[in-house]
Structure formats: structure tokens, C-alpha cells
C-alpha positions, 0 to 999 in steps of 0.5 A: 525215875523211882516212884511208888505206886498204890492200888486201892481198893476203895475210895477212902484208901485213896483218898487216905494214900493221898494225905498221906503222900503228897507229892502224889497223883490219881492215875486212872488209865495213865495215858497221859500222867505216863508221857508227862513223867517219861518227859520229866513235868512231872516228879511224883513221889508216888502214884494211886492208882483209880483203876480198882475203885469199883464206886467210879466204875461204870453206867446206871439210869434212870427215868430221868438221867444218866450216870457215867463213873468216872472210871469207866474206860472209852471204849466201855462207852463207846459199847455203850447202848445207853450211851449211842441211844441217848447220847450220839454227839459223845458216841461221836468222839469216842468212836474217833478217839486215838485208838482202840488200846487207848479206849481200852485202858483210857478213861473219861474222866481223866480225860476231863481231868486232864483238861485239855482244851482238844478233850474230845469227851469236853464239847459233848458233855458241855452240851448236855449240861453234864454236870461233875460229880465229886469225892471231897476228902471228907467223903461227901459228895458235892457236884459243879457244871461241866462249865464250871469246872474248867479253869484253865489248860490243864486245870480244874477246880479240884482240890488235892484230895478229891477223886472224880466220881463221875458225870451226871446227864440229864436224858434227852427230851423229844424232838431234839438231836446231837452230834459231833465232829471233827478236824483232824490232820489225819484220818483217825488216829489224832488229836483235834484240829477244832471240833465242835457239838451241838444239842437242838430241840425241834419244834413247830415250824421248825423253832428251834427251842432249845441249842447247845453248841460246845468247840474244841482246841479253839479256847484254853479250855473246851467252853460252850459258844453262848452267844451262838446259842443267843442267837438260834434260839428261837429261829427257824431252823435253815442252813441260812441261819447256820451259816449265819451262826457259823459267823458268830462262832467263829469270833467268840472262840480265841483260837491260836498259833500252833502246832495244830495249825493257825488261828484264821484256818481254826476258825474256819474250821468252825464255821464250816462245823457249825453249819456241817454238824447242824445239820446232822443234829436236826436230822438226828432230832427228827428221828426222835 
């Protein structure tokens, strides 16, 4: 298949090209889109590379927030002390994603915009209440909570010419901890059959003061397990309460039978991993 390939040097140039070539696609790392082109699932007239756009790269922090540019590679995030220090659940996801070669070119923006139900970075970002910063076609910016960004499988609320600039995350508060764990058929370089992310804040007497739970590959999009969160909030932390929460989580997700596994098995994974991830997050909270 023949298509034109552009490497703009600025966001403005990229948006201009997108308007000029209606049947075109933005491409970051290209780890997904080139597979689709090879399979002839999509037939763009042009690809517009975002790799040279410094406006959407890098990690910035201030006293309260960390901004992660959408064009930052997964490998750069994996090696970032900022990510490892403040967002351990995201680090958990990164070190088990694909291969080092893929992480060297794949970007966090591409992983999210691709909107796969099994996107490994999605549920960690969900539990950190991440906001998506979007550059509109008039070059103004808007923000959208990540849990409102996903429309459906492979679909997001993003206009044709818009570009995701990055993700805004709050730094963790004292006595909070987070973790992510996924079940894979292989020990490495595999997609998630099911995954759980949890961000927990522990108060006096081990009371759960705040809780966020994200689920991967068990719904049409990555989701927050809000029913599980409502059950756990203000409860005294214990292994038993996590087991009860696991039963709730496995009921509020909606997995399907597919090549990655059976629906009933994915529910059981979610049930078991709520406890496993909860215990890891709790231990991390106690270290802060």
C-alpha cells in the first residue's frame, strides 16, 4: 500500500497537515498503526508523525503535579525516577509491557489513544485520577478526565485534528500506596488476560481513607471499579475485607470469552488480584 509520510516539526504544522489530508492518521511510535496497515484494516493516504514534536515530550513536575508528555516513550517512563517514586503502579505496568525494543519506540500517548481494553498504562493512570490534556485545532488546550476519555473499544473522545499533549497527575499524598498486576499466559512480552490497579490511602487505625481501583481487559474499555471503591472506603484494612471486595469487583466487570481467556476465568483473576494488589499497595502506603 502506498501512502505519504510527513514529519512535522511543530504541533501547528501537524494540525495543518491533518486538515490538508482528510484520510490521514497521526502516528507516534507506530507499534499499533503499522500492524493495522499491514493487515489492511486501515488504508490512510498519509501518516503524520508526531515524533519530532517537543511540545508533547518529557516529564515536568511542580509541588503538586506531574505532567507526562504523550510523546514520551514507555522506556523513558520506565527509567524515570519521578515515575518510580510517585507512581509505582504505572512503573509496575511499564516493566511488564512488551519488549525493551517496543518500549523504546512506543509512547504512553499511543497506548492510551489506541483505546485497547487491555492497555497496560490505562488502569494505573485511572487510579491516579489522570487528566488528558488535549491540543485543539485552534491550538487552545482542554482537559478531560481519563475516565471520560474512552468512548468504546478503540474509540476515544478526540476530534479528528486534535492531538493529545499529555497527562496531568497529582502527586501522591502521605500514607498512600499503589500497585498494578496483570495475569499473562507467558511470563513476559504478553498482553494482559486481566489486570488490577489500586491506589489506597491508609489513615489512623488502618482505616481506608481513599481508594481507587482500575481494571484492565475485563470491559469494553479500561474502567474504574466504582462499586468496589464504595465498598472499601472507610473500612478497616484487612485481608478479609479485600476478599469481600474481590467478590464485588468480579461482578461489576464485564469480560467476554476471547482468545485471551474465558469470561469466568477473567472474573476469578480479578477477584484474586484485588487481594494481591491491595496487599502490595497497603505495604507501599506504610513505607511513605
